[in-house]
C-alpha positions as CSV (number, residue, x, y, z in Angstrom):
1,M,-109.2,-17.5,17.6
2,K,-110.0,-14.0,19.2
3,E,-109.8,-10.8,17.1
4,K,-110.9,-7.3,17.3
5,N,-112.3,-4.6,14.5
6,Y,-111.1,-0.8,14.8
7,V,-111.9,1.5,12.6
8,L,-109.0,4.3,11.8
9,R,-109.4,7.5,11.0
10,D,-106.8,10.9,10.7
11,E,-104.3,10.4,13.3
12,T,-105.2,6.9,14.5
13,I,-104.3,5.8,11.0
14,I,-100.9,6.7,11.7
15,E,-100.9,5.4,15.5
16,F,-102.0,1.9,14.0
17,F,-99.3,1.9,11.1
18,N,-96.8,3.0,13.9
19,V,-98.0,-0.2,16.1
20,L,-97.5,-2.6,13.4
21,K,-93.9,-1.3,12.7
22,T,-93.2,-2.3,16.3
23,K,-93.2,-6.1,15.7
24,Y,-93.3,-6.3,12.0
25,I,-91.3,-5.6,9.0
26,V,-94.4,-4.4,6.7
27,L,-94.0,-5.3,3.0
28,G,-97.0,-4.2,0.4
29,P,-97.9,-3.2,-2.9
30,K,-96.0,-0.3,-3.7
31,I,-96.1,2.3,-6.8
32,E,-92.5,2.5,-8.7
33,V,-93.2,5.6,-11.1
34,R,-91.7,5.0,-14.3
35,G,-90.6,1.4,-13.6
36,G,-92.7,-0.6,-15.9
37,R,-92.3,-2.4,-19.3
38,Y,-92.0,1.1,-21.2
39,C,-90.5,4.2,-20.1
40,D,-93.7,6.1,-19.1
41,D,-95.3,3.0,-17.4
42,D,-95.5,2.5,-13.8
43,V,-95.3,-0.6,-12.1
44,I,-96.8,-1.9,-8.7
45,M,-94.0,-4.0,-6.7
46,Y,-93.8,-5.7,-3.4
47,R,-91.5,-3.4,-0.9
48,N,-90.9,-2.1,2.3
49,I,-93.9,0.6,3.1
50,D,-93.6,3.0,5.7
51,S,-97.1,4.2,5.6
52,F,-100.7,3.1,4.8
53,E,-100.5,6.1,2.3
54,Q,-97.4,4.2,0.3
55,L,-100.0,1.1,0.1
56,E,-101.3,1.2,-3.6
57,H,-105.2,-0.7,-2.6
58,T,-106.8,0.3,-5.6
59,K,-105.1,-2.0,-8.2
60,K,-103.9,-5.3,-8.5
61,S,-100.0,-5.5,-8.0
62,T,-97.9,-6.2,-11.2
63,Y,-95.9,-9.3,-9.6
64,S,-97.3,-11.3,-6.8
65,P,-96.1,-11.2,-3.2
66,K,-94.4,-14.8,-3.4
67,E,-90.9,-12.8,-3.5
68,T,-91.5,-12.7,0.2
69,L,-91.0,-16.5,0.1
70,T,-89.2,-17.5,-3.1
71,P,-87.0,-14.3,-4.4
72,M,-86.4,-13.6,-7.9
73,T,-82.5,-14.7,-6.7
74,E,-81.3,-15.9,-3.4
75,N,-78.2,-17.0,-2.1
76,L,-78.2,-20.3,-0.4
77,Y,-74.8,-20.8,1.0
78,Y,-71.1,-19.8,0.7
79,F,-68.5,-22.4,-0.2
80,T,-64.7,-22.9,-0.2
81,E,-62.5,-25.9,-1.3
82,T,-63.3,-27.3,2.2
83,T,-66.1,-25.8,4.1
84,Y,-69.3,-24.2,3.3
85,Q,-71.7,-21.7,5.3
86,E,-75.5,-21.2,4.9
87,S,-76.9,-17.5,3.9
88,E,-77.8,-15.6,6.6
89,M,-81.7,-15.4,7.7
90,P,-82.7,-12.4,5.6
91,Y,-85.5,-11.7,8.0
92,K,-84.8,-10.2,11.4
93,K,-88.2,-10.1,12.9
94,P,-91.5,-11.3,11.8
95,V,-92.6,-9.8,8.2
96,L,-96.2,-8.6,7.7
97,V,-97.3,-9.0,3.9
98,F,-100.4,-6.8,2.5
99,A,-101.6,-9.3,0.0
100,R,-105.3,-10.4,-2.0
101,T,-107.2,-13.2,-1.0
102,C,-106.0,-14.9,-4.3
103,D,-102.6,-14.4,-3.3
104,I,-103.1,-15.6,0.3
105,N,-104.2,-18.9,-1.3
106,A,-101.3,-19.1,-3.7
107,V,-99.4,-20.0,-0.8
108,A,-100.8,-23.7,-0.4
109,Y,-99.3,-24.2,-3.8
110,Q,-95.9,-23.2,-2.9
111,D,-96.2,-25.2,0.1
112,D,-97.0,-28.2,-2.1
113,I,-93.5,-27.8,-3.9
114,Y,-91.0,-26.8,-1.2
115,L,-92.7,-28.5,1.9
116,N,-94.6,-31.3,0.6
117,N,-92.9,-32.7,-2.4
118,G,-91.1,-35.8,-1.2
119,Y,-89.1,-36.7,2.1
120,Y,-87.5,-33.3,2.8
121,K,-88.7,-29.9,3.3
122,D,-86.9,-26.9,1.8
123,Y,-85.0,-25.5,4.5
124,F,-84.7,-22.1,3.0
125,Y,-88.2,-21.6,2.0
126,Q,-89.2,-22.8,5.6
127,R,-87.0,-20.7,7.4
128,R,-88.8,-17.7,5.2
129,K,-92.4,-18.7,6.0
130,E,-92.1,-19.2,9.4
131,Y,-91.4,-15.3,9.7
132,V,-94.0,-14.4,6.8
133,H,-97.6,-13.2,8.2
134,Y,-100.5,-11.7,6.0
135,A,-102.8,-8.5,6.1
136,L,-105.4,-9.3,3.8
137,M,-106.7,-6.3,1.5
138,E,-110.1,-6.7,0.8
139,C,-111.5,-6.9,-2.8
140,S,-115.2,-7.4,-2.9
141,N,-115.3,-6.8,-6.6
142,N,-113.3,-7.4,-9.7
143,L,-109.8,-5.5,-9.1
144,D,-109.9,-5.4,-13.2
145,E,-111.1,-7.3,-16.3
146,N,-108.4,-10.5,-15.7
147,C,-109.7,-11.6,-12.3
148,F,-111.3,-15.2,-12.3
149,C,-110.8,-16.0,-8.8
150,V,-114.5,-17.3,-8.2
151,S,-113.9,-19.9,-11.0
152,A,-110.4,-20.9,-9.4
153,G,-112.0,-21.3,-6.1
154,S,-109.5,-18.8,-4.5
155,N,-112.1,-16.1,-3.6
156,H,-112.3,-16.5,0.3
157,T,-109.5,-17.2,2.9
158,E,-109.3,-17.1,6.5
159,K,-105.5,-17.2,6.7
160,F,-104.5,-13.7,7.9
161,D,-103.5,-12.4,10.9
162,F,-104.8,-8.7,10.0
163,A,-107.5,-7.5,7.4
164,F,-108.3,-4.1,6.0
165,R,-111.1,-2.3,4.4
166,F,-110.1,0.8,2.5
167,N,-113.4,3.1,2.6
168,D,-113.9,6.2,0.2
169,D,-113.9,8.5,2.7
170,G,-110.1,7.8,3.6
171,S,-111.0,5.6,6.7
172,I,-110.0,2.2,7.1
173,L,-111.7,-0.8,8.7
174,A,-109.2,-3.0,10.1
175,K,-109.6,-6.7,11.5
176,V,-106.4,-7.9,14.1
177,R,-106.1,-11.5,15.0
178,D,-102.6,-10.5,16.8
179,E,-103.2,-10.7,20.4
180,E,-100.0,-9.3,21.3
181,L,-101.1,-6.1,19.8
182,F,-104.4,-5.4,21.4
183,D,-103.1,-3.4,24.1
184,L,-101.5,-1.1,22.0
185,L,-104.3,-0.5,20.0
186,E,-106.8,0.2,23.3
187,N,-107.2,3.9,22.3
188,I,-108.4,3.5,18.9
189,D,-112.2,3.2,18.6
190,N,-113.8,-0.2,17.9
191,I,-116.3,-1.3,15.1
192,E,-118.2,-4.2,14.2
193,F,-117.6,-5.2,10.4
194,N,-117.7,-8.3,8.1
195,L,-115.4,-9.0,5.4
196,E,-116.7,-9.3,1.6
197,F,-115.1,-11.1,-0.9
198,P,-115.9,-11.5,-4.6
199,E,-118.7,-13.5,-5.4
200,K,-118.8,-13.0,-9.2
201,N,-116.2,-12.3,-12.0
202,D,-117.2,-10.7,-15.5
203,F,-116.3,-14.1,-16.9
204,T,-116.3,-18.1,-15.9
205,V,-113.6,-20.4,-16.5
206,N,-114.7,-24.1,-17.1
207,W,-112.0,-26.1,-15.5
208,P,-111.6,-29.4,-17.4
209,D,-111.5,-32.3,-14.9
210,V,-109.1,-34.5,-16.7
211,A,-109.8,-38.3,-15.1
212,N,-106.7,-39.9,-15.9
213,N,-103.4,-39.9,-18.0
214,E,-105.1,-41.4,-21.2
215,E,-107.1,-38.4,-21.2
216,A,-104.3,-36.1,-20.7
217,N,-102.3,-37.6,-23.4
218,Q,-105.4,-37.3,-25.7
219,I,-105.7,-33.4,-24.7
220,S,-101.8,-33.1,-25.4
221,N,-102.2,-34.5,-28.9
222,H,-105.4,-32.5,-29.7
223,P,-104.6,-29.5,-32.2
224,L,-105.6,-26.9,-30.0
225,W,-102.1,-26.2,-29.2
226,D,-101.0,-25.5,-32.5
227,E,-102.1,-21.8,-32.6
228,Y,-99.7,-21.0,-30.0
229,D,-96.7,-22.0,-32.1
230,R,-97.7,-19.0,-33.9
231,R,-98.7,-16.6,-31.2
232,C,-96.6,-17.5,-28.2
233,I,-93.0,-15.8,-28.1
234,G,-92.0,-17.9,-25.2
235,C,-90.7,-14.9,-23.3
236,G,-92.1,-16.3,-19.7
237,A,-93.8,-13.4,-18.9
238,C,-96.7,-15.5,-17.7
239,T,-94.9,-17.7,-15.6
240,T,-92.7,-15.0,-14.1
241,A,-96.0,-12.8,-13.0
242,C,-97.8,-16.1,-11.6
243,S,-98.2,-16.4,-8.1
244,T,-98.3,-20.2,-8.2
245,C,-95.3,-21.0,-10.4
246,T,-92.2,-22.2,-8.5
247,C,-89.9,-23.3,-11.5
248,F,-86.0,-22.4,-10.6
249,T,-82.3,-22.9,-11.5
250,T,-79.5,-23.2,-9.4
251,T,-75.9,-21.8,-10.4
252,D,-72.7,-21.9,-8.6
253,I,-71.1,-18.4,-9.0
254,T,-67.1,-18.8,-8.4
255,Y,-65.3,-15.0,-7.5
256,T,-62.0,-16.0,-8.8
257,T,-60.1,-18.6,-11.0
258,N,-60.5,-20.7,-8.5
259,R,-63.8,-22.5,-9.0
260,H,-64.2,-24.3,-5.7
261,V,-64.8,-20.9,-3.9
262,G,-67.9,-19.0,-4.5
263,E,-71.8,-19.2,-3.8
264,R,-74.8,-21.2,-4.9
265,R,-77.7,-19.3,-5.9
266,R,-81.3,-20.3,-6.6
267,T,-83.1,-18.3,-9.3
268,N,-86.4,-17.8,-10.5
269,A,-86.9,-19.9,-13.7
270,S,-89.4,-20.7,-16.6
271,C,-90.6,-23.5,-18.1
272,M,-91.6,-21.6,-21.2
273,V,-88.1,-20.4,-21.8
274,K,-86.0,-22.2,-24.4
275,N,-83.3,-24.4,-22.8
276,F,-85.2,-24.6,-19.3
277,D,-85.6,-28.5,-20.1
278,E,-82.0,-29.0,-21.2
279,V,-80.0,-32.0,-20.0
280,A,-76.9,-33.3,-19.9
281,G,-75.5,-33.9,-23.6
282,G,-77.8,-30.8,-24.7
283,A,-81.0,-32.8,-25.1
284,H,-84.5,-31.3,-25.1
285,F,-88.0,-32.6,-24.4
286,R,-89.9,-29.8,-25.5
287,N,-88.1,-28.2,-28.8
288,S,-91.3,-25.9,-30.2
289,I,-93.2,-23.1,-28.2
290,K,-96.2,-25.3,-28.5
291,D,-94.6,-28.1,-26.7
292,R,-93.7,-25.6,-23.7
293,Y,-97.1,-24.1,-23.6
294,R,-98.7,-27.3,-23.5
295,Y,-96.4,-28.4,-20.7
296,K,-97.2,-25.3,-18.9
297,I,-101.4,-25.7,-19.1
298,M,-101.3,-29.1,-18.5
299,H,-99.1,-29.0,-15.2
300,K,-101.4,-26.3,-14.0
301,V,-104.8,-28.0,-14.8
302,Y,-103.9,-31.8,-14.5
303,S,-100.5,-32.8,-13.4
304,H,-100.1,-30.8,-10.2
305,N,-103.3,-32.1,-9.0
306,Q,-102.7,-35.4,-9.9
307,R,-99.5,-35.6,-7.7
308,F,-100.8,-33.2,-4.4
309,K,-104.7,-33.6,-4.8
310,T,-104.9,-29.8,-4.2
311,G,-106.8,-29.0,-7.2
312,A,-105.6,-26.6,-10.3
313,M,-102.5,-25.0,-9.5
314,C,-104.0,-21.8,-10.3
315,V,-105.9,-19.1,-8.3
316,G,-107.4,-16.8,-11.0
317,C,-105.3,-13.4,-10.2
318,G,-105.0,-13.1,-14.1
319,R,-101.6,-11.6,-14.1
320,C,-100.3,-14.1,-16.8
321,S,-103.0,-12.6,-19.1
322,A,-102.3,-9.1,-18.2
323,H,-98.5,-9.5,-18.7
324,C,-98.5,-11.5,-22.2
325,P,-96.8,-8.9,-24.8
326,Q,-98.9,-11.2,-27.6
327,L,-102.6,-10.8,-25.5
328,I,-102.9,-14.7,-25.1
329,S,-105.7,-15.2,-22.5
330,Y,-104.9,-18.3,-20.0
331,P,-108.6,-18.3,-19.1
332,A,-109.4,-18.4,-22.9
333,T,-107.0,-21.7,-23.3
334,I,-108.5,-23.1,-19.9
335,N,-111.7,-23.0,-21.7
336,K,-110.5,-24.5,-25.0
337,V,-108.8,-27.5,-23.1
338,N,-112.3,-28.0,-21.4
339,Q,-114.0,-27.9,-24.9
340,A,-111.3,-30.4,-25.9
341,L,-112.0,-32.8,-23.2
342,V,-115.9,-32.8,-23.8
343,E,-115.3,-33.4,-27.6
344,I,-112.7,-36.3,-26.7
345,R,-115.4,-37.9,-24.4
346,E,-118.2,-37.4,-27.1
347,S,-116.3,-39.2,-29.5
348,K,-115.4,-42.1,-27.0
349,E,-119.1,-42.4,-26.2
350,E,-119.8,-42.9,-30.0
351,E,-117.1,-45.2,-30.6
352,L,-118.6,-47.3,-28.0
353,V,-122.1,-47.0,-29.3
354,W,-120.7,-48.1,-32.8
355,Q,-119.0,-50.9,-31.3
356,K,-122.1,-52.3,-29.8
């Protein structure tokens, strides 16, 4: 793969961004003033970016860039009594998404569900993915106290078309792998630089290596989950912020009293919210909050890997902990699960010794 490196200063920063806009719709983390949970809180959301100045590169975005592939709400198709029509492709030209290493690695887990989960690929996801490209925003150290990408093994990536380092003096180093733009950038100075990736976080998460369904069931019945019936409120903030969660629901919206005319929508959903698991007849599989929390955690650390063999369904971005109104730490929960697994195995070894 060919690549060129550039150093951007003053006018060339503007020139470089204008070159990007000739080919791409540019999306990136952008501060929305007073758009957060409380009236005086700002929020960092993925929006259209018109310049590098609008790009928030010093802090982690409030939500992940997965919305470029799986929007909160998406119209799939429109229907009448006798016909249906797909919604139009939302992207009219390639999309360039500025993202962190962990968020780029999270796309693989989205692919597992939408592209590799059975015989059919999700058409609406696939058509978006074919248009989306990534610009890596370098973070050589922790962005905040919630990062644990090193423990999750998501602190390195080569899955990008561009990479950027934002220097303290206002200059920008750019790594470009899109050969179509080389000629348009020939007037900008070249420079050699190597990307840096985080090699150590402020804390370490000990991932439980659950061997089989027997161990998974023993962990599921461990008393560690009881505290979450008292602490968790089942709001779903953790899953909404998560860059790997994929749960959704579909709804048919009718326009008039004729229920055969309307549209089908896919909407982001959460396994932590009551009634998510409701089936025909009104029955539920997980009636308590601790049941739902346990389901979420065990899916992350065990079930997903059992099906796809791609590891724990987590990239260590830490947004789940940052968003929890009850200050529940997801990494702390993982460490508790690992400790429970150690206890289960030690108990089993003692039982074997006793039997001998």
